[in-house]
C-alpha positions in Angstrom: 2.6 -97.4 -25.3 1.9 -94.4 -27.6 -1.5 -95.8 -28.5 -2.4 -96.0 -24.8 -1.3 -92.5 -24.1 -3.6 -91.3 -27.1 -6.5 -93.2 -25.6 -6.1 -91.7 -22.2 -5.9 -88.3 -23.6 -9.2 -88.8 -25.5 -10.8 -90.2 -22.5 -9.7 -87.1 -20.3 -10.8 -84.7 -23.0 -14.3 -86.4 -23.2 -14.4 -86.4 -19.3 -13.4 -82.6 -19.2 -16.1 -81.8 -21.9 -18.8 -83.5 -19.9 -18.0 -81.1 -16.9 -19.4 -77.8 -18.6 -20.9 -79.1 -21.9 -24.2 -80.7 -23.0 -24.6 -82.7 -26.1 -27.3 -85.0 -27.4 -25.5 -87.9 -25.9 -24.2 -86.0 -22.7 -27.4 -84.6 -21.3 -28.3 -83.8 -17.6 -31.3 -85.1 -15.7 -32.8 -84.0 -12.4 -30.8 -83.5 -10.0 -27.6 -83.5 -12.1 -25.8 -80.3 -13.0 -22.7 -79.3 -15.2 -20.1 -77.0 -13.9 -18.1 -74.2 -15.6 -14.6 -74.7 -16.3 -13.5 -72.5 -13.4 -16.1 -73.7 -11.0 -17.9 -70.5 -11.0 -21.3 -71.5 -12.0 -23.6 -74.5 -12.3 -26.4 -75.4 -14.8 -28.9 -77.8 -13.5 -32.2 -78.5 -11.6 -33.4 -76.6 -8.5 -36.5 -75.5 -6.6 -36.7 -72.0 -5.5 -37.8 -70.8 -2.0 -40.8 -72.7 -0.7 -41.8 -74.1 -4.1 -41.6 -77.9 -4.9 -41.6 -77.2 -8.7 -38.5 -78.0 -10.6 -36.7 -75.6 -12.8 -33.5 -75.6 -15.0 -31.3 -72.7 -14.3 -27.8 -71.2 -13.7 -26.5 -70.3 -10.2 -23.2 -69.6 -8.5 -21.3 -72.8 -7.6 -18.7 -71.3 -5.2 -21.1 -69.8 -2.6 -23.4 -71.3 0.0 -26.6 -69.8 -1.1 -28.3 -71.2 -4.2 -28.9 -67.9 -6.2 -30.4 -68.5 -9.7 -29.3 -65.8 -12.3 -30.9 -67.4 -15.3 -33.9 -69.8 -15.6 -34.8 -71.7 -18.9 -38.4 -73.1 -18.1 -39.5 -70.2 -15.9 -43.0 -70.1 -17.2 -43.4 -73.9 -17.4 -42.0 -75.7 -14.4 -41.8 -79.4 -13.8 -43.9 -80.9 -11.1 -41.7 -83.9 -10.5 -38.0 -84.9 -10.9 -38.5 -86.5 -14.4 -37.0 -83.6 -16.3 -33.9 -83.6 -18.5 -31.9 -81.0 -20.5 -30.4 -82.0 -23.7 -29.8 -81.2 -27.4 -32.7 -82.0 -29.7 -32.4 -83.4 -33.2 -32.8 -79.9 -34.7 -29.9 -78.7 -32.7 -31.7 -76.7 -30.0 -31.2 -76.9 -26.2 -34.4 -78.2 -24.8 -35.9 -79.0 -21.4 -38.2 -82.2 -21.4 -40.5 -83.7 -19.0 -41.0 -87.4 -18.2 -43.3 -87.7 -21.4 -40.6 -86.2 -23.6 -42.7 -83.0 -24.2 -40.7 -79.9 -24.7 -41.4 -77.4 -21.8 -38.5 -74.9 -23.1 -36.4 -74.5 -26.2 -33.6 -72.1 -27.4 -35.8 -72.0 -30.5 -33.0 -71.5 -32.9 -34.1 -71.8 -36.6 -30.7 -72.5 -38.0 -29.7 -75.2 -35.6 -27.4 -78.1 -36.7 -27.5 -81.7 -35.6 -24.0 -81.8 -34.0 -24.4 -78.8 -31.9 -23.5 -78.5 -28.1 -24.3 -76.2 -25.2 -21.4 -74.9 -23.0 -21.6 -73.2 -19.6 -18.9 -70.4 -19.4 -17.4 -68.9 -16.3 -19.4 -65.7 -17.0 -22.6 -67.6 -16.2 -23.6 -67.7 -19.9 -24.9 -70.8 -21.7 -23.7 -70.7 -25.5 -25.1 -73.0 -28.1 -22.5 -73.8 -30.6 -22.7 -75.6 -33.9 -20.7 -76.6 -36.9 -17.1 -77.8 -37.1 -15.6 -74.5 -35.6 -18.2 -74.1 -33.0 -20.0 -70.9 -34.0 -22.4 -69.3 -31.4 -25.9 -69.9 -32.5 -27.6 -68.6 -29.3 -26.7 -67.8 -25.8 -28.7 -67.3 -22.5 -27.3 -63.6 -22.2 -29.6 -62.8 -25.1 -32.7 -63.9 -23.2 -31.9 -62.9 -19.5 -34.1 -63.6 -16.6 -34.2 -61.2 -13.6 -30.4 -60.6 -13.4 -28.0 -58.3 -15.3 -24.7 -60.2 -15.2 -21.2 -58.8 -15.8 -20.2 -59.0 -19.4 -23.9 -59.3 -20.4 -25.4 -56.6 -22.7 -28.8 -54.9 -22.4 -29.7 -53.6 -25.8 -32.3 -51.5 -27.5 -32.8 -50.4 -31.1 -34.3 -47.1 -31.7 -35.4 -48.0 -35.2 -37.0 -51.5 -34.7 -37.9 -51.1 -31.0 -36.3 -54.5 -30.4 -34.9 -54.8 -26.7 -32.9 -57.2 -24.6 -34.2 -56.6 -21.0 -34.5 -58.3 -17.7 -37.9 -59.3 -16.2 -38.7 -59.8 -12.5 -40.0 -62.9 -10.8 -43.7 -63.0 -9.7 -42.8 -63.8 -6.2 -39.7 -65.2 -4.1 -40.9 -68.7 -4.9 -42.3 -68.2 -8.4 -39.8 -67.3 -11.1 -42.3 -66.9 -13.9 -42.3 -63.6 -15.6 -43.6 -60.9 -13.3 -45.0 -57.4 -13.7 -41.6 -55.5 -13.9 -39.0 -55.3 -16.6 -35.9 -53.2 -16.9 -33.8 -52.1 -20.0 -32.7 -49.2 -22.0 -35.1 -46.5 -23.4 -33.5 -45.7 -26.7 -34.5 -42.0 -27.0 -32.2 -39.3 -28.3 -30.5 -39.5 -24.9 -30.6 -43.0 -23.6 -31.8 -43.9 -20.1 -32.3 -47.1 -18.1 -36.0 -47.6 -17.1 -37.9 -50.0 -14.9 -41.4 -50.6 -16.2 -44.5 -51.8 -14.3 -46.2 -53.7 -17.3 -45.9 -51.0 -19.8 -45.9 -48.0 -17.4 -42.6 -46.3 -16.3 -41.8 -47.1 -12.6 -38.2 -45.7 -12.2 -35.6 -44.2 -14.5 -31.9 -43.5 -14.3 -31.9 -40.1 -15.9 -29.8 -39.4 -19.1 -26.5 -40.9 -19.9 -23.5 -38.4 -20.0 -20.9 -40.7 -21.5 -19.7 -41.8 -18.0 -22.7 -42.1 -15.6 -26.5 -41.7 -15.5 -26.9 -38.3 -14.1 -30.2 -39.2 -12.2 -28.3 -41.5 -10.1 -26.0 -39.3 -7.9 -24.1 -42.2 -6.3 -23.0 -43.6 -9.6 -19.2 -43.3 -10.3 -17.6 -42.8 -13.6 -17.2 -45.6 -16.2 -13.4 -45.7 -15.4 -14.2 -46.8 -11.9 -16.9 -49.3 -12.1 -16.8 -50.5 -15.8 -20.3 -49.1 -16.8 -20.3 -48.6 -20.6 -23.1 -47.5 -22.9 -22.4 -47.3 -26.7 -24.3 -46.8 -29.9 -23.5 -48.8 -33.1 -24.3 -47.9 -36.6 -27.7 -49.4 -36.8 -29.1 -47.4 -34.0 -28.6 -50.0 -31.3 -27.7 -48.9 -27.8 -25.8 -51.5 -25.7 -25.2 -51.2 -21.9 -22.6 -53.5 -20.2 -20.8 -53.7 -16.8 -17.3 -55.0 -16.1 -15.1 -55.0 -13.0 -11.4 -55.0 -12.8 -11.4 -57.5 -9.9 -13.3 -60.5 -11.4 -13.0 -62.5 -8.1 -15.6 -60.0 -6.6 -19.1 -61.7 -6.9 -21.7 -59.2 -7.9 -24.7 -58.7 -10.1 -27.6 -56.4 -10.8 -31.0 -57.9 -10.1 -34.6 -56.8 -10.6 -36.7 -57.8 -7.6 -40.2 -59.0 -7.8 -41.2 -55.7 -6.2 -39.7 -53.8 -9.1 -36.5 -52.7 -7.3 -33.3 -52.7 -9.4 -29.9 -52.6 -7.9 -26.5 -54.0 -7.4 -25.8 -57.0 -5.0 -22.5 -58.4 -3.8 -21.5 -61.4 -2.0 -20.3 -60.9 1.6 -18.1 -64.0 2.0 -17.3 -63.2 5.7 -21.0 -63.4 6.6 -22.1 -65.6 3.8 -24.9 -63.5 2.5 -25.9 -61.2 -0.2 -25.7 -57.5 0.5 -27.4 -54.7 -1.5 -25.2 -51.7 -2.3 -28.1 -49.6 -3.7 -31.6 -50.2 -4.9 -33.9 -48.2 -7.0 -36.4 -46.9 -6.4 -34.7 -46.0 -3.2 -37.5 -43.6 -1.8 -40.8 -42.1 -2.8 -39.2 -39.4 -4.9 -37.6 -42.1 -7.1 -40.9 -43.4 -8.2 -41.6 -42.3 -11.8 -43.9 -39.2 -11.9 -44.6 -39.1 -8.1 -45.6 -35.5 -8.2 -47.3 -35.4 -11.6 -46.6 -33.0 -14.4 -44.7 -29.8 -13.3 -44.5 -31.2 -9.7 -41.2 -31.2 -7.8 -40.3 -33.9 -5.5 -38.0 -33.3 -2.4 -37.7 -35.9 0.4 -36.4 -33.2 2.9 -39.8 -31.5 2.9 -42.6 -32.7 5.2 -44.8 -32.8 2.1 -42.6 -34.3 -0.5 -44.5 -32.8 -3.5 -45.0 -29.2 -4.4 -45.6 -27.3 -7.7 -42.8 -25.6 -9.4 -42.9 -21.9 -9.0 -45.4 -20.3 -11.4 -47.5 -23.4 -11.2 -50.5 -24.4 -9.1 -52.2 -27.8 -8.4 -54.6 -29.0 -11.2 -57.0 -30.4 -8.7 -56.6 -28.6 -5.2 -58.7 -31.2 -3.4 -56.8 -34.2 -4.7 -53.5 -32.4 -3.9 -54.4 -31.7 -0.3 -55.3 -35.3 0.0 -51.8 -36.1 -1.1 -53.0 -37.4 -4.4 -50.4 -35.7 -6.6 -51.0 -37.8 -9.8 -52.6 -34.9 -11.8 -49.7 -32.6 -11.1 -49.8 -28.8 -11.6 -50.7 -26.2 -14.3 -49.3 -23.0 -15.3 -50.7 -19.9 -13.6 -49.7 -17.3 -16.2 -49.4 -17.8 -20.0 -46.0 -17.5 -21.6 -45.2 -14.6 -24.0 -46.2 -16.6 -27.1 -49.5 -17.4 -25.8 -50.3 -13.9 -24.6 -49.3 -12.4 -27.9 -51.8 -14.6 -29.7 -54.6 -13.7 -27.3 -54.4 -9.9 -27.1 -52.2 -8.8 -29.8 -49.7 -6.9 -27.7 -45.9 -7.8 -27.4 -45.3 -8.4 -23.7 -41.9 -8.7 -22.1 -39.6 -11.8 -22.7 -40.1 -14.8 -20.7 -37.4 -15.6 -18.1 -36.0 -18.9 -16.7 -36.4 -20.3 -13.2 -33.2 -22.1 -12.0 -33.5 -25.4 -10.2 -30.1 -26.7 -9.2 -29.1 -30.3 -8.4 -32.2 -32.0 -9.8 -33.0 -35.1 -11.6 -34.0 -33.5 -15.1 -37.4 -34.5 -16.4 -38.4 -37.1 -18.9 -38.7 -36.8 -22.7 -35.7 -34.6 -23.2 -34.5 -33.8 -26.7 -30.9 -33.3 -27.6 -29.8 -30.2 -29.4 -26.6 -29.4 -31.1 -26.1 -25.9 -29.4 -22.4 -25.7 -28.6 -22.7 -23.6 -25.4 -25.2 -23.0 -22.4 -25.9 -19.6 -23.7 -26.8 -20.9 -27.3 -29.0 -23.6 -25.5 -30.9 -20.8 -23.5 -31.4 -18.8 -26.7 -32.6 -21.7 -28.7 -35.2 -22.5 -26.1 -36.2 -18.8 -25.6 -36.7 -18.5 -29.5 -38.9 -21.6 -29.8 -42.4 -21.0 -28.4 -42.8 -24.8 -27.8 -39.8 -25.0 -25.5 -40.6 -24.9 -21.8 -37.2 -25.8 -20.2 -33.6 -26.4 -21.0 -30.5 -27.8 -19.3 -26.8 -27.9 -20.3 -24.8 -30.7 -19.0 -21.1 -31.6 -19.6 -20.9 -34.8 -21.6 -24.5 -34.4 -22.9 -24.7 -30.9 -24.2 -28.0 -29.1 -24.6 -31.3 -30.7 -23.6 -34.6 -29.2 -24.4 -38.1 -30.0 -23.1 -41.6 -29.5 -24.8 -45.0 -30.4 -23.4 -45.0 -31.5 -19.8 -42.1 -31.6 -17.4 -42.6 -35.0 -15.5 -40.4 -36.8 -12.9 -38.4 -33.9 -11.4 -36.7 -34.5 -8.0 -34.3 -32.6 -5.9 -30.8 -34.1 -5.0 -28.5 -33.0 -2.2 -25.6 -33.5 -4.6 -25.0 -34.4 -8.3 -27.8 -34.2 -10.8 -27.9 -31.2 -13.2 -29.3 -27.7 -13.4 -32.8 -27.2 -14.9 -34.0 -24.0 -16.3 -37.9 -23.7 -16.5 -39.6 -21.1 -18.7 -41.8 -18.7 -16.9 -43.7 -15.5 -17.7 -41.8 -12.5 -16.7 -44.7 -11.5 -14.3 -43.9 -14.6 -12.1 -40.7 -12.8 -11.1 -42.6 -9.9 -9.5 -41.7 -7.2 -12.0 -45.3 -5.7 -12.0 -45.2 -4.5 -8.4 -46.5 -1.1 -7.4 -43.4 1.0 -7.9 -44.7 3.6 -5.4 -44.8 1.0 -2.6 -41.4 -0.3 -3.6 -40.0 3.3 -3.3 -41.7 4.0 0.0 -40.5 0.8 1.7 -37.0 1.4 0.3 -36.8 4.9 1.6 -38.0 3.8 5.2 -36.0 0.7 5.2 -32.8 2.8 4.1 -33.4 5.4 6.9 -33.5 2.6 9.5 -30.4 0.9 8.2 -28.4 4.2 8.2 -29.4 4.9 11.8 -28.7 1.4 13.0 -25.4 1.3 11.1 -24.3 4.6 12.6 -24.9 3.3 16.1 -22.9 0.1 15.5 -20.1 2.0 13.8 -19.7 4.2 16.7 -19.6 1.1 19.0 -17.2 -0.7 16.7 -14.8 2.3 16.6 -14.6 2.4 20.4 -13.7 -1.3 20.5 -11.2 -0.7 17.5 -9.3 1.8 19.5 -9.2 -0.4 22.5 -7.9 -3.4 20.3 -5.5 -1.4 18.6 -3.8 -0.3 21.9 -3.7 -4.1 22.9 -2.2 -5.1 19.7 0.5 -2.5 19.7 1.3 -3.7 23.3 1.6 -7.3 22.1 3.8 -6.3 19.1 6.0 -4.2 21.4 6.4 -7.1 23.7 7.4 -9.5 20.8 10.0 -7.0 19.7 11.6 -6.8 23.1 11.7 -10.6 23.4 13.4 -10.9 20.0 10.5 -12.5 18.2 10.1 -11.5 14.4 7.2 -9.3 13.5 6.4 -11.3 10.4 4.2 -14.3 11.0 4.3 -17.6 9.0 7.5 -16.5 7.1 5.3 -14.3 4.9 6.1 -10.7 4.3 3.0 -9.5 6.1 3.2 -6.0 7.4 2.6 -5.1 11.1 -0.6 -3.4 10.2 -1.9 -6.5 8.3 -1.3 -8.5 11.5 -3.2 -6.0 13.5 -6.1 -6.0 11.0 -6.4 -9.8 11.1 -6.3 -9.7 14.8 -8.9 -7.2 15.1 -11.4 -8.6 12.7 -11.9 -11.7 14.9 -15.0 -11.6 17.2 -13.8 -10.7 20.7 -15.1 -12.5 23.7 -15.1 -10.8 27.2 -12.9 -12.6 29.8 -15.8 -12.6 32.3 -18.0 -14.4 29.9 -15.4 -17.1 29.2 -14.8 -17.4 33.1 -18.6 -18.1 33.6 -18.8 -20.4 30.6 -16.0 -22.6 32.1 -17.1 -22.3 35.7 -13.8 -20.4 36.6 -11.8 -22.9 34.5 -12.9 -25.7 36.7 -10.6 -28.8 36.4 -13.7 -30.9 35.7 -14.0 -29.0 32.5 -10.5 -29.5 31.3 -10.3 -31.3 28.1 -6.7 -31.6 27.7 -3.3 -29.6 27.6 -0.7 -28.9 24.9 2.4 -26.7 24.3 0.0 -23.7 24.0 -1.7 -24.4 27.3 -4.8 -26.0 28.8 -8.2 -26.4 26.8 -11.6 -26.2 28.7 -15.1 -27.0 27.7 -17.7 -24.3 28.3 -21.2 -23.2 27.7 -22.2 -19.7 26.4 -25.4 -18.1 27.7 -27.3 -19.0 24.7 -26.5 -22.7 25.2 -23.8 -23.0 22.6 -20.9 -25.4 23.6 -17.4 -24.1 23.1 -13.8 -25.1 23.6 -11.5 -22.4 25.2 -7.8 -22.7 24.6 -6.0 -20.7 27.2 -2.5 -19.5 26.7 -0.2 -20.6 29.4 1.5 -17.6 30.9 4.8 -19.5 31.2 4.7 -20.5 27.6 6.9 -18.4 25.3 6.1 -20.9 22.5 2.5 -20.3 23.1 2.7 -16.5 22.5 4.1 -17.3 19.0 1.5 -20.0 18.4 -1.3 -17.8 19.6 -0.5 -15.0 17.0 0.2 -17.6 14.3 -3.2 -19.4 14.8 -5.1 -16.1 14.8 -3.5 -15.2 11.4 -3.9 -18.6 9.7 -7.3 -20.0 10.9 -9.1 -16.7 10.7 -8.6 -17.0 6.9 -10.0 -20.6 6.6 -13.4 -22.1 6.4 -14.0 -25.7 5.5 -16.2 -28.5 7.0 -13.1 -30.6 7.8 -11.2 -27.8 9.7 -12.1 -26.8 13.2 -13.9 -23.5 13.3 -12.5 -20.5 15.3 -15.4 -18.6 16.9 -13.3 -15.7 18.3 -10.6 -14.8 20.9 -10.1 -13.0 24.1 -7.3 -10.7 25.0 -7.5 -8.8 28.3 -4.5 -8.1 30.5 -2.3 -11.2 30.6 -5.1 -13.4 29.5 -5.0 -14.7 25.8 -7.5 -17.3 24.7 -9.0 -18.7 21.5 -12.5 -20.0 21.4 -13.4 -22.8 19.1 -16.5 -24.9 18.2 -16.8 -27.8 20.7 -16.1 -31.4 19.5 -18.1 -33.8 21.7 -16.0 -36.9 20.6 -12.7 -35.2 21.5 -9.6 -36.1 19.4 -9.0 -39.1 17.3 -6.3 -40.6 19.5 -8.8 -40.7 22.4 -10.9 -43.3 20.5 -8.4 -44.9 18.2 -6.0 -46.0 20.9 -8.6 -46.8 23.6 -9.4 -50.6 23.6 -13.0 -49.7 24.7 -14.0 -46.6 22.7 -12.3 -47.9 19.5 -15.3 -50.3 19.1 -17.4 -47.3 17.7 -14.8 -46.8 14.9 -15.7 -49.6 12.6 -14.1 -49.4 9.1 -16.8 -47.5 7.4 -16.3 -44.6 10.1 -12.5 -44.9 9.9 -12.6 -44.6 6.1 -14.9 -41.4 6.4 -12.3 -40.0 8.8 -9.5 -40.7 6.4 -11.5 -39.2 3.5 -12.3 -36.1 5.7 -8.6 -35.5 6.6 -7.8 -35.7 2.9 -10.4 -33.1 2.0 -9.3 -30.7 4.7 -5.7 -31.2 3.5 -6.6 -30.7 -0.1 -8.3 -27.4 1.0 -5.2 -26.2 2.8 -2.7 -27.2 0.0 -4.7 -26.2 -3.0 -8.2 -24.9 -2.6 -8.0 -22.1 0.1 -7.1 -18.5 -0.7 -3.8 -19.2 1.1 -1.5 -22.2 0.7 -0.9 -23.6 4.1 1.3 -26.5 5.5 0.1 -27.7 8.7 3.4 -29.2 10.0 1.8 -31.1 13.0 -0.7 -33.6 11.5 -1.3 -36.3 14.2 -4.3 -38.1 15.8 -4.4 -35.6 18.8 -4.9 -32.8 16.2 -7.8 -34.4 14.5 -11.1 -33.7 16.4 -14.3 -35.7 16.0 -17.8 -34.1 16.0 -21.0 -35.6 16.9 -21.2 -37.7 13.8 -17.5 -38.7 14.1 -16.7 -36.4 11.1 -13.0 -35.3 11.4 -11.8 -31.7 11.7 -8.1 -30.7 11.5 -7.1 -28.5 14.4 -4.2 -26.7 16.0 -2.7 -24.3 13.5 -0.1 -22.9 15.8 2.7 -24.5 13.8 1.2 -23.9 10.4 3.0 -22.0 7.7 1.6 -19.9 4.7 3.3 -20.4 1.4 3.7 -17.7 -1.3 2.3 -18.2 -4.8 5.7 -18.9 -6.4 7.0 -21.3 -3.6 7.0 -25.1 -3.6 9.2 -25.5 -0.4 10.6 -23.5 2.4 13.7 -24.1 4.5 13.9 -23.3 8.1 16.3 -24.0 11.1 13.5 -23.7 13.5 12.0 -27.2 13.2 8.7 -27.8 15.0 6.6 -30.9 15.0 5.9 -34.2 16.7 8.3 -37.0 16.7 7.1 -40.0 14.7 5.2 -37.8 12.2 7.9 -35.5 10.7 9.2 -36.2 7.3 13.0 -36.9 7.3 13.8 -33.9 5.0 12.1 -31.6 7.4 13.5 -33.1 10.6 17.1 -33.4 9.4 17.4 -30.4 7.1 14.5 -28.1 7.9 13.0 -28.3 4.4 9.1 -28.6 4.4 6.5 -28.6 1.8 3.1 -30.0 1.0 4.8 -33.5 0.9 5.8 -33.0 4.6 2.1 -33.0 5.5 1.7 -36.1 3.1 4.3 -37.9 5.2 2.4 -37.1 8.3 -0.9 -38.1 6.7 0.8 -41.5 5.7 1.8 -42.3 9.3 -1.7 -41.2 10.4 -3.3 -43.5 7.9 -1.3 -46.5 9.0 -2.3 -45.8 12.6 -6.0 -45.6 11.6 -5.8 -49.0 9.8 -3.7 -50.8 12.5 -5.1 -49.1 15.6 -1.5 -48.8 16.8 0.6 -45.7 17.7 3.4 -44.8 15.3 6.1 -45.5 18.0 7.2 -49.0 19.1 4.9 -51.7 18.4 4.0 -54.0 21.3 4.7 -57.6 21.0 7.5 -57.7 18.2 10.8 -58.7 19.3 12.6 -56.5 17.0 11.3 -53.4 18.7 10.1 -51.9 15.5 8.1 -48.8 15.1 4.8 -48.7 13.1 6.5 -47.8 9.7 9.2 -50.5 10.1 6.6 -53.0 11.2 4.2 -52.2 8.3 7.1 -52.4 5.8 8.3 -55.8 7.2 4.7 -57.2 6.8 4.3 -55.7 3.4 7.6 -57.4 2.1 6.5 -60.7 3.7 3.1 -60.5 1.9 1.4 -60.5 5.2 -0.3 -56.9 5.1 -3.4 -58.3 6.6 -1.5 -58.8 10.0 -1.3 -55.0 10.2 -5.1 -54.4 10.4 -6.6 -53.6 13.8 -8.1 -56.9 15.2 -11.0 -54.9 16.4 -12.2 -54.4 12.8 -14.8 -56.8 11.3 -14.4 -56.6 7.6 -16.5 -57.9 4.6 -14.9 -58.7 1.2 -15.5 -55.1 -0.1 -13.9 -53.5 3.1 -10.8 -55.8 2.8 -10.1 -54.5 -0.7 -10.5 -50.9 0.6 -8.3 -51.4 3.8 -5.4 -53.1 1.9 -5.5 -50.1 -0.7 -5.3 -47.8 2.3 -2.1 -49.7 3.6 -0.6 -49.4 0.0 -1.4 -45.7 -0.1 0.0 -45.2 3.4 3.3 -46.7 2.4 3.5 -44.6 -0.6 3.0 -41.4 1.5 6.0 -42.3 4.0 8.6 -43.0 1.3 12.1 -41.7 2.1 12.3 -39.0 -0.6 9.6 -36.2 -1.0 9.4 -36.5 -4.7 8.3 -40.1 -4.5 5.3 -39.2 -2.3 2.0 -38.5 -4.0 0.2 -35.1 -3.8 -3.0 -35.1 -1.6 -5.2 -34.8 -4.7 -3.5 -37.9 -6.1 -4.0 -39.7 -2.7 -7.7 -38.9 -2.9 -7.9 -40.5 -6.3 -6.0 -43.5 -5.1 -8.2 -44.0 -1.9 -11.4 -43.8 -4.1 -10.0 -46.3 -6.7 -10.0 -43.6 -9.4 -6.5 -44.6 -10.0 -6.6 -48.4 -10.2 -2.9 -49.4 -10.6 -0.8 -48.1 -7.8 3.0 -47.9 -8.0 5.0 -50.1 -5.6 6.3 -48.2 -2.6 9.9 -47.7 -1.9 11.7 -48.0 1.4 9.9 -45.8 4.0 11.9 -43.4 6.1 12.3 -45.1 9.5 11.9 -42.9 12.4 15.2 -44.0 14.1 16.9 -41.7 11.6 15.4 -38.8 13.4 16.8 -39.7 16.8 20.3 -38.3 15.9 19.2 -34.8 15.6 20.5 -32.3 18.1 17.0 -31.3 19.2 15.5 -29.8 22.3 12.5 -31.9 23.1 9.5 -30.2 24.5 6.6 -32.6 25.3 6.0 -34.1 21.9 7.4 -31.4 19.9 10.9 -30.6 18.7 11.8 -26.8 18.6 14.8 -24.7 17.6 15.0 -20.8 17.6 16.6 -19.2 14.5 15.4 -17.4 11.3 13.4 -18.7 8.3 14.9 -18.9 4.8 12.6 -19.0 1.7 13.4 -21.0 -1.4 11.5 -20.2 -4.6 10.8 -22.6 -7.4 
């Protein structure tokens, strides 16, 4: 019996070896293939595209589209199905045709007779030899057109030896094409795509985390890019992902475009994340030496300041190849020609650019030292200082500069001092200055007179409002800050004032057809100013005592704020009993109008929803940390998130917002305001609020955006659960996908993103404020800068808020009392 078991074990081992291994006796012939141990890749015979030629290659085994990532005999195809792949007598992997002629070989000089070739789950074929199976050769050392995860592209500065990928000739011809890609091992390494031997695209220098010529590229911590240099001068670039089930690679197309592809399992197709060159300005040297490329201009190429086209006729015909030449000589050149010592050269700053090719690294320890080093060297014509790289200097020509909307680096180009206009006719300057000054004084005096007249009128109105507030028992200090009455008046008076008659005309006498909605403050109307600008007018309801408080609070708070994700206050109107706030108009109304409408929610695909989430985060980060004042919103909910023309979010309604002092981390109040379902438990029950109160509201809002459901009772569940309870129940059951809005169509990448949002949402609504992440941490979590998220604790269920002795007013809960401050 023991002998039989041993025989079966040997048989199973041999059978398993045959699955992913080739030996001299276990070869493959067309159309056979071997499969890696984890069934991720196949090695066998195939025909690409419309071709009938046969090749030996590696492709993914677990997707529906045959996608070769490596080809052995790419330059010598088989024209029939007689081919085999085996181990030759000298220990090499070989591809043979029907006449046993070698079409391709691993060409190892130190092969051994008992060697074998194994296909790994990384898509790598490894030739092993000897008793311990040492690696003699691997396909990763001779890649085709695809840069695989865990593969290394290498380049040695001393020997010039490179491992690089090469394009196909056409979609049906995998033989070596015109394009190749790899590392250029200069003093600051870059990735290049070459067309034959000419540069076609480059990545910009490596700063230790990313290539700065690719603004979209994240840090090494996020996406696993890593470029290192070993002791013998070899640079090595590799890519790795934390989620190995994510099918992705980097391919060089036959047209010379290099970029990342990922497999969309939902639609069963490959999708491109980004390809380079992505536009005309990405093409190497598009504008020639000293040319500057910007896709936002109608003519994308222009000469740098201080330079002019080398050939005007060619330039006007949009042939920018020869670039530009300097108009005026630099200081060193002028000294040599006329013997006089001119003024020092200066530097022209170009911000957010792809720095030019042929940079030299310098050991200068600071930006000022870098500038001085360049200025003191006659051959230096530009410098740049970038964190992670240090000082970069340029000599000769500046080639391949382009403008970015974000990212890149600042480049300083050396110019003669005359280029900055310092040789003007001083008499003309003085004359123009005097005349202009006189005009400014006269105009200023006129407007000052008008402003003082308006100031006196506003002051009388402000004093009347403040007097009324005292009589009604309202405190004269807004937002719980020790702001003097005079400061309130100043803030109020600095806002632009609209005439009541203008707003009546803009809203067509506050016609019901122009009514956008109504809150505790009062109704909101759409209007059009005489210049065509669309506005939203929030009109204080005369019956609203709460609205009086909110009106003054909103004036104080929002007049101090300016951020792209906060709604912009254009001004106000105070005439008689009328008090109105005028905002920029948001054509897509509030988030709840789209998110909870079964028809309108179709426009909110996951990409747009995630953009809305990110915008809300950025707005909250500004309120909590980045603005001059620290502000807690206290009423964050979908109806207070407005959407502009492009569905970008803007936080609105600051009537309940509170300003924090610099030494406060929380405040306690007995006047609780907010909306049921969005208030944190510590605020609703004990009146304590802080940044973490807004984080709780954001968590509820995030789960609503993911699920498309309101935070109150979830329809269709027999337990009568609210959204937090429902999400927590599904999370504990391991059924988080059931929370996702059925209206969303998701690819694999979006699924990972949306499940992370559910996880972050549950972290935000935890019972205790100390367990909730800060908004800055939330942004890092959502963008996967923090990979490993903590497990959420029990959320604060909204039923706990019902027992409060509250006076409900619409959607808000209000008490009247004083405010107490608690310092750190």
